[in-house]
N, C-alpha and C positions, 0 to 999 in steps of 0.2 A: 469395341474399344480398340484403339490403335496401339501398336507396340513399337518399341524402339530397342535396337541393339546398340548398346553403348560400348564402343571400342576405343574410347579415349584414354583409358588407363594403360600404361605400358611401363616396362622395365627394360633396362639394357640386357642384351643377351648374356652379358657377364654376371648378371645378378645371381646370387646364390640360389634363388628359387625360380628362376626364369622358366625352366622346363616344366616345373610343377604348375606354375601359373598358366603356361601355354596349354598344357593338357586340360586344366580346369576350363579354360576358354573353349577348347575344342569340344569338351563334354557339354558345356552349356549351350553352344551353338547347335550341336547334334540334338539335344533334348528339346530346344526351342522349336526347331523345324519338325521334329518327330511329333511333338505335341500338337502341331498344327496340321497334321495329316500328310505331310510330304512322305512319299513312299520310297523313293530312290535315293537313299542317303548313304554316304560313306560314314562308317562308325568313327567315333572319336579317336580310337587308337590308331586306325589307319590314317585319319586326317592328320594326327600328330606326326606320324612317321613321314607322311608326304611333305608336310611343311618343313620339318627339320632335316629331312634327308637321312635320318637314323633308321637302321633296320633293327627295330626292337623286337627281340624274340620273347614271346610270352605265351602262357597257357591260359591265364585268366587275369582278371582285373588286378588282383593282388600282386602277381608276378610282374605285370606291366608297370605298376607303381614302384615296385622295388627296383626294376631296371632303370626307370627314369631317375630315381634318387641316386643310383650308382653313376649314371651318366653325368648327372648334375655335379656330384662331388668331383669327378674326374675333370670336367670342364672348368670348374672354378680353380682347381689346382693348376691346370695347364695355363689358365689365364694369369694367375698370380706369378707363375714362373716364366712367363713370356713365351710359352710353347704352344699357344692356342692355335690349332690347325683346322678346327672344324669351320666349314663355311656353310652356315645354315642357308636353306633356300630363301628365307625371307631376307637375309643379308644381301644376297645377290639382287633381289628385287629392289632393295633400298638403294644400292649403288646405281641402279638404272634410273631410279626416280629422282634422286638428288640433283643430277645435272639438269634435268628437265625443269625442276622447280626453280633452280637458280636462273635458268634462261628466261623463264616466265617472269620472275621477279625483276630481271634487268629490263624487260620490255615495258613494265608498268611504270 
């Protein structure tokens, strides 16, 4: 049977649960490939840290989730007060992709 990874659902980085959803997605991707026998995998927590650029200190799954919730609350408050300074790695990628998409659209 063939499998599909559905990445079509997304929320803005300012969404109150964005980091939780991102970690859930990292966990799901890790489990998907682990279940298919891929050996050389980056675990979900390391993947999350790489994508966000956050250096999340943790000792176990529970402390990692608590740290994410704390980061999430701080991020939402910073955004609401106009002081958002975090530049997620995926935001940087989005800024590079958007001009290319616009250029391709103009050519069509």
